[in-house]
N, C-alpha and C positions, 0 to 999 in steps of 0.2 A: 503494500499499500504506500503510495506517495504522500508526501507531506500535505499536498493539496487535498488528496482523498481523505485523509485524517481530519483536516480542518473542516471539510464539509460534513463528515460523519459526525463530529462533535457539534457542529452547528445545528444539525437537523435532529440529533438524538438527545443533546443535552441542553444547549444554550437556548434554542427556540422554545422548546417546551417549558422552560423556566423563565422566559423573558418577561412576562407579565409580573411574576413575583419579584424579579431582580429590579424591574422598573420602579416598584413601590419600595424597595428596600433602601436603607440609609447608605449601604456600601455594596458593590459587587461582591458575591461571595468569594472568599479567598480560595475555596475548593475549585472554583472554575478556573482561576488563574493558575493553580497548581496542576490542573488537568492539562491546561496548554503547555506548561513547562514539561510535564511528563511525556507529552507527545512530541517534544522537540521544537515547538513552535517559537520559543523564545530565541532559539539559535537560528532562526530562518535566515537572517542577514549576516550571521557570523561566519568566519572562515572555517573551512574543514579542519584546520589545525588545532582548533579548540572545540571540535565536536559539533560545529555548525553546518548549515545546508548551503551557505554561500549562495543564495538564490539571486539571480538577476532581478532588477526592479519590477519588470512586467510580471514575473512569476510571483514574486513577493506580494505584489498588489492583488493577485488572484486570492491570496490567503486572506488579505484584509477584507476583500468582498465577500468571501465565504463566511468569515467570522461576524461581520456586521449584519449579514442576513440572519444570524442566529440571535445575537444580542448586541446592539450598538454599544451599550455601556461597557461590556466586557471587551469588545474589540478596540474601543477607544483606549482603555487603559493599556491594553496589550500592545497596540501599534506604536504608541510614543516611546516605548522601550528601545526601539531599534535605532533611534537617533544617536544615542550614546554608544551602542554597538558599532555602528558604522564609523563613528569618530575613532574610536579605539582601534578598530580593524585597520584604519587607514594610517595608523602610527607605525613606525619601524618595529620589527618583531622583538627588538631588545628593549624597547621603551618600557620603563618600570610600570607605568600605569596599565599598559596593555598586558604585561605578564601578570600583574597583581589582580586585574579586574575582569579581563575579557572572558575567561573560561566560565566564571560564576554567572556573568551576564548571559552568556550562550546557553547555559543549563537552566537558567531561570531561578537559580537559588538566590540571585540578587536581582531585583526588578527595579527598572529606571523609569523616571519621568522626566519632565522637561519644564524649564522655567526660562522664558526667552524675553524678560522684561527689557534687557538691554539692546535687543534688536529692533524694538518698536521705533517708527519714524519720530522725528522731532527731538526735543531735548531729551537726554538720557533719563529713562525711568528708573533704571538700575545701574548703580555706579561702582566701580572697582578702584580702590586706592591702595597703593602699597602699604603693607603693614610693617612698621619699624621692626617687629619681632619676626618677620618672615611671612611670605604669603601675601594675601590680600584681605582687605576689609570690604564687605559688600553693605551698600546703603541704597535705600529707595524701595521700589516695589516691582513685583511680576504680577500683573493683574489676573491672569488666566492660567492656572496650574492645575492639572488633572491627576488624579490617582492619589490624592493625599489620604493617608492611612492604608494605602494598599501598595505603594512602591517603597523601596528602601533608600534610594538615592535619587537626586535630581541633577540633570545636566544643565547648569545654569550659565546663562550669557549675561554678561555685565560690561559696560562701556568704561574704558579708562580715559584719563585725561588727554592722552594723545590721539583720541578717536580711533582706538583699536577696540576690538571685542576680546575680552578674556573669558574663556570658557573653562568652567570648574565643576568638580563633582562635590555635591553638598549632601549631608545626611538629611533625609526627608522626614524630620522630626521638629517639633517646637523646641527651641533652645534659646539661651540668651542671645539676642540679636536677630532672632527669627520667629515671627508670629504669623499664624494662618487665620484667615476669616473665610468661613465657608460661604459659597455662592450657591444659589438654588437655580437650576436650569430646567427649561421646559421639557427636555428629554435627557436621557442618559444621566439623570441626576445622580444615580448611584455610582458613577464614575468619580464622583467627589472632586468637583472643581472648587479651588480656593483662591483668594488674593493673598499673596505673601508680601509681608512687610519685613524689610531687612533693616536693621539699625546697628551698623558697624559689626556685622557677623564675621568673624575671623575664619579664614579658609587657609589651611596649611599649603605651603608651596608644593607639596607633592601631589596635590589634587588638581593641578592645572593641566587641562588636556591640550588646549590650543590657544594662541594669540594670533589674531588676524585683523586686517584693516576693516573698519566699519563700512558697511553699505547698507542701504535700506533694503528690506526684504524684497526679493525678486519673484519672478513667476516661473522658475525652473527648479529642478532638484527633486529628490526623493520624496520629501513630505508633500509637495504639491501634487505629485502623481498619485501617491498612495491614499491621500485624503479623498481624491475623487472616487476611490473605490468604496469608501464608506457609503457614498450616495448610491453607487451601483448595488451594493449589498442590500440596502433598504429596498430599492426598486425591484430587485430580483426576488426578494422574499414576497412583496406584494403580488408580483407576477405569478409565483407559485401558488399563492392562496387564491387567486382569481380562478385558476384552473385552466385546462387547455382550450385552445381555440379562440377565435375573435380577438378581444384586446390583448390577451396574454401572448398570442403569436406576434402581434405587432410590438408589443413591449420587448419581446425577446429579440427581435431584430434591431430595435433601438439600443438595447443593452450591448449587443455585439458591436454596433457602430460606435457607441460611446467608448467602450473599452479600447477599440482600435485607435480611436482619436487621441485618447489619453497616452496610449503607448507611443504614438507617432510623434506627440508633442515633446517627448523626453529628449532634450538636447537639440530641439528644432531651432533653426536660425530665424524662424518667424516669431516675434515677440508676442503675437496675439494667440499663438497656437494653444498654449497651456490654458490661458484664461478662457478661451472659447470652449476647450474640452471640458474644463471644470464646470463652466456654466451649463453646458448641456447635460452633464451628469446630475447636477443639483436639480435642474429643471425636470429631468425625467423622473427623479425620486418623487417630486411633488405630484406629477401627473399620475405616476403608478399608484401612490397613495390614494389619490382622488378616485382613480378607477377602482381600486379595492374597496373604498367606502361605498361607492355606488352599486357594486356588484354585491356587496354584503347586505345592504339595505339598513333598515332602521337600527339594527343592533351595532352598527358601526358607530352610532353616537353614544353608546354605553361606555362609560369610563372603565378602562381595563381591558377593553376588547383589543384584539390585534390590529384591527383597522384604525382604531383610535390612537394606539401607541405609535404605529408606524407613521401615522400622519404628523404627529408631534415630532418624530425623528426627522421626517423629511423637512419640517420647518427648521429644526436645529441645524441641519446640514446646509441650508441656504445661506447661513452666515458663518458657519464653523470654518476655520483655516482659510479665511478669505483674504483678498488683496484688492486694492481699488480696481485693477483691470478685470478681475473676476467679477467684482460687484457691477461694473459698467456692462460687461458682456451678459451677465444675468438679467439685469434690468432690461436690457434691450430684447433679450429672448422672451421674458415674461410679458413684455409690452407688444409682442408680435413683430419686433423689428429685426429679430435674429433668426 
């Protein structure tokens, strides 16, 4: 059985049957994350030298799609883990952080989240200043951090005075200099999204992964591609619930076209390719959820129904992981101009 086969099996047999309960829960069940780890899914993007599958981005994105069709909240927590995995995998094999951390991340015995406050456009929201005692001090905020209470570490991006971005690994627990404020989201709330407030949090020098020049978030790269698969996962689950024939057949053709467009946008020289592909995926999730609601009938309006939950998830994905060009392309599409 391939890793994708295993992801689809888990999504159909474990995640989707429990999705309504997870949707109401305060946190994604740890047992679900451990199941993904036992199946090797936390090592999907890790090199084979540490027990990973080293999947290319299009194949990795199929895993995202499969798991999101089971439980968006669970997939959301799992998907963000791989940013740190890819960063460490890109370091020299002898780099101490790679030696110390990558194998446990690939096994899922250490689970990672992300705090990208220092990447946001405009004045720095999260700042890094040298600590006279060594390492860095973090001050400011990271407004959208998911997996709090479920992940062990965060890959944190903070901006330094020379307009560089300092990437560091921080323990994902409240501590002196770090406070979390829980945010409530319309869907995937059990993924536990918080606003983190940093007040001079010291980070030892040995936890720095990268220092690179700052540039505003672009519209290429692995997160932009795989985030589109969250929407495709929701759309695909709606299609399967509608059943064969009619709208489901048309949705299936559009799913395949969206998937191809997202893959072709990876590394495309056309700056509008990824925003257009992401917009098409998000819009498809909305239309698929609407089609499911209509085909389900009045019970779709009942709180806790699959149609109701998937509709909220489609709404959530209209704005999750967005960028101004994606927003513009999506508004054009929803207004009938795209």
